[in-house]
N, C-alpha and C positions, 0 to 999 in steps of 0.2 A: 633359808637352809642352804647349808653347803652341799655341793655334789655328792651324790651317793655311790658307793664303790659298785663297780658292775658285779654281777653274780648270776649264775644259772642254778634255779632252784627246781628239785624234784619234790613234788607234794603228794602226799596220800590222804585221802578223805573216806572215811567209813562210820560216819556219825549216826547213820540211819540204816536206808535199805539200798543206798547205792555204793557200789565199790569203785572208786574212782583214782585214777593217777594223772598226774601233768607235769610238764616241764615248761616252766617259764622263765624268761631272761629279763634280768633287770626290773622286775615286779610288773612288766607290762607286754611284753611280745610273747605270745603263745607260741611255743614250738611244737607241742604236742599233746593230746589230751584224749583219755579213754574213760567210759563209764560203763560199767556193767550194771544194768537196772535189774531190780528184782520186782518192778511194778505187777508183773503179770502173776507173779508167784503170791503176792500179798492181796490180790484182788479179791480172792476167793473169800478172804476173811473181813474184806470192807475195811482194812487198815493194816497197818504193819505189825507183823507177829514177831516180837524180839527175838526168841530163840532160833526162829527159821532164819532171821536175817544174819544173826552172828556166825551161824554155820554155813551159810552161803557165802559171806565175806571170807572165811577160811578157804573155800574151793577157788574163789575168784581172784583173790589178791595178787597171787604171784603171776598168773598170766596177764593180768591187766597191768602191771609194773613193766613186764617183758613186753608187751605189745606197746607201751607208750615210749620206752626206751628205743623200740627198733623204729617207730614211727618217726622220733626225732633224730634218728642216725647218731645215737650218743651211748657211751658206756658210763657204768657208775663213776669211773675215774674222770670222766668228763664235767662232773657235777660239782658244785661248791658247798650246795647246803641240801639237807633233807628237811622238809617241813611236813608237819602231820597235825592233824585235828586232835585236840585233847579233849574237846567238849565244847557246847553242851551236846548232849545226845544220848543215845541208848548205850549203857555200860558195856554190854558184851560186843556191841559192835565196835566201839571205840577202841576197846581191848586189842582187837585185831589188827587194827590200823597202826596203832601205836608201837606195839611189839615189833610189828614188820619194819617200821621207821627206824626203831633202836637197832635192830639188827642190821639193817643197811648202812646206817650212819657208823656203828662200830665197826663193823666188816670193812668198810671202805676209808675209816678214818676220816669221815666228814661231819663238819657240825650238825648238830640236831636242833630244831625250833618247833616248840609246840605252839599251836595257833587256835584261836578261839574261832568256832565255826561261824558265829554271828559278825565277827570282825571280817572273815573271809567273805560273806556275802556282800559286805559294804565294799570291799577291794576288788570285787568282780567287775565294778565299774572303771577300774584301772586297766583291764587286760582287754587287749586287741589281737586278733588273729593275724600274725605277721610272722615276718617282714613281708611287705608287699611283694607280689611277684607278677610277671608277665607284663600286661598293659599297665599295672599298677606300680610297677617298680620305680623307685625313686620318691614315692609320694611320702609325706609326713605322717607320722601316726596321729591319730585323733588326739585332740587336746586333753589334758589330765584335768580332773576337777580342781576347782580352785577353792580355797578356804577364805573364809569361814563357809561351812558346808552344811545344809541342813539335810540330814539323811533319814529317810523313812525305811525302816526294815520291816518288812511284811511277808510272813511266812507261816507255815502251818503251826508252828509252835509259839511264834513271836509276833508281836506288832508293837513297834515303839518308834519314837522320834528321837533321834540323837543330834545334838549340834557337835559340829567337829571344826576345832579351831585350829588344828595342824593334824599332821600324821599321827596316828594311834591315840589321840585324845578325844574322849567322847563325853559330853555332858548329856546325861539323859533327861530329856525334858518330860516324857511322859511314855506310858506303855498301857498294854491291855489290862483292864481290871478283871477280865473273865476269859472269854474265848479270843483266842487270836483270830485274824481274819482267815486264815487258811483253813483253820479247824472249823469256823462257822461255814465255809463253803463246803467241806466234807460232810458236816451233818446235815445240811440244808439239802445237799444232793443226796443223802440217803432219805432224808423225809420225801424227796419228790421221786425216789426210786430211778435216779439217773446214773447210778454207777459210782465207782471209784477209779481214780482219785477225783475228788469233788470239783477242783478248781477248772480242769479242762472240760468236765462233765457240765458244769453250769454254764460256762462260757459258750459251748456247742449248742445247748438248749436255747439259752437267751437270744442267740441269733435268729431265731424263729419267733420271738416274743417282743412285747411292747414294754419298755422301761416304765412306763407311766401308767400301766395297767392297774398296778395296786400301789397305794401310798403307804409302803412300809415306814415303821420309824427310824429315825436318825438319833442316835445317842450323842449329843453336842457336848455335854458335860462342860457347860460354860465356865470359863475362868480355869480350865486345866487343859493340859496337853494329852491327856490320857484317852483311852479308846474303851469301848464297851460294845460287843456285838451279840451278847447272850439275849437280851431282850429283841433284837431283831431275829434271831433265830426263833424264839419263842412266838413271835408273832407270826412267822411262816408256820409253825406248827399249829397255832391256834385256827389259821386259815384252812389249812389242810382238814383238820379236824370238823371244822364248821361245814366244810364242803362234802365231806363224808357222811356228816350227820343228816345233811339235806339230800344225800343220794345224787349229788352232782358230779361230774367229772372234775378231776384236777387239771386246770390249765398251766401244766408245767413249764411250758415256754414263757408265759407271761408272768408267772411266780419267779422264775429263775431271772429273767431280765429285770424285775423289780427289785428283786433281792440284791443282784448284783450292781443295779444303779445306787441303791442306798448305801451299800459298803464303799463303794467308788467315790461317791459325793463326801462322805465322812473323811476318808483317807487324804482326797485331793485338798479340799477346804481347808481342813486343819493343817496340814503340811505347807500350803501357801500362806496361810496365816502366821504361822511360826516363822517362817522364811522371811516374812517382811519385818517382824517384830524384833527377829534378833539380828537382823542386818545380813543375811547369808547372800554370799555372791552367787551361789548355785543351789540346785536340788539334786540330790541323788535318791533313786529309788531302787531297793534290791531285795532279794528274797524271793521265795517260789511264787508268791502272788504277784511279783512285779512282772510275770510272764502273761498276766491277764489283759487281753487286747483293751478293753474299755479303760482300764486303770493306766495303762500306756498312753491311750490316745488323749485322754483328759490332761494328763501332765504335759505331753508334747504339743497340744493344741493352745497351750498358754505362751505368750511372747515375754512375760514379766521375768523369768529367771531361765539361765540355761538349765538343760535337765540332763542328767547322766542316768541312763538305764541300761544294763548289760543286755547283750544280744540274748535271744531266747536259750541257746545252748548254755549260757552261764546264769541263767536266773534260778534253776533247780540246782540242787547238790552236785558239786564238781569239785576236782582238786585244783584246777587253774586258780580259782579264787583264794584257796589255801596257799598256793604257791605265791601269789601277789602279796598276801598279807605278810606271810613268812619272809619275803623279801626285806619289806620295810623294817620288820622286826630285827632280822639280821643286820641289815644295813645301819641300824640304830644301836647295835650293840648285844643284842639278845643271844645267848647261847644256853641250851638246857642240857642238863646231865642225864645219865641213864637213870637216875632215880624219879624222873618225873612220872606221874600216874594220870590216868584219866579223871576228868572233871564233868560228870554227868550234868550237874546243874550250873556249870560255870556262867556267870553273867557276863554281858561286855561291861568292860570298866575302863 
């Protein structure tokens, strides 16, 4: 691929319950990032309450943008592109971000680029916090993922395997047939009364448990690259009901550890097998569940493939990933007009 043009991107991300803004240079160098979380607000509901989320985005978005620009020591006139999440996500939340991005792009006469949230998660692996400063000044940035690339996208709403042969080109090999991995974490955390969000709650409890205590099922779906976690969730429910029926205490730590081990086993094994079969040069793991310590350790402990996993700060929803994806879309010619609308069910394609 020919050398891509330099560009400084400001991105906005409001697909769910995080109001985020970031500035990224040339698709890789993170200059500033701000995330206003609504997690505590939604914890009382045990999940995201869409109307509350959209109203909070309205209150937070301008302060978040102003803070990001101040952190980067930049003005709107210093930017080359405005990137924004169009979908998938909650329609009301997406509208707040998209309309704000349109206003900024129109007012400053800057090109606008709409980005798929799932693509953003994948491109979070290109971002690094730089440029190096102090004792690290002069160091080279970490290497970019090399194509062909096997990308495991694993989050609260999506679990899928994609083969990337070049930038912005995806061949979906398989996806979840029912619950996404992150959704299963949330549901099992509720069953075990561990709190919300489920991913961190399960991980914390699992640290005190034995991952081999309960042999929960693995849905291998032989001959397919798809995933299924509904049966695993049901197995946890049945075990809880059985123990309750016998008047026994629920060993939450052991159940959390055994459930987590089953999820990690399937995600890791199927991704590695797909990487071998399709001749991948590297593996990329992204999305909110990529923050899970056991999943990260499983992939990083193998030596067969280089593995790219974003830093923890870029695993959950953020705008740096949208800026990175937006850069490559801009560099390869995408420009969007003021007529674009949100796409709440937009698939990665």
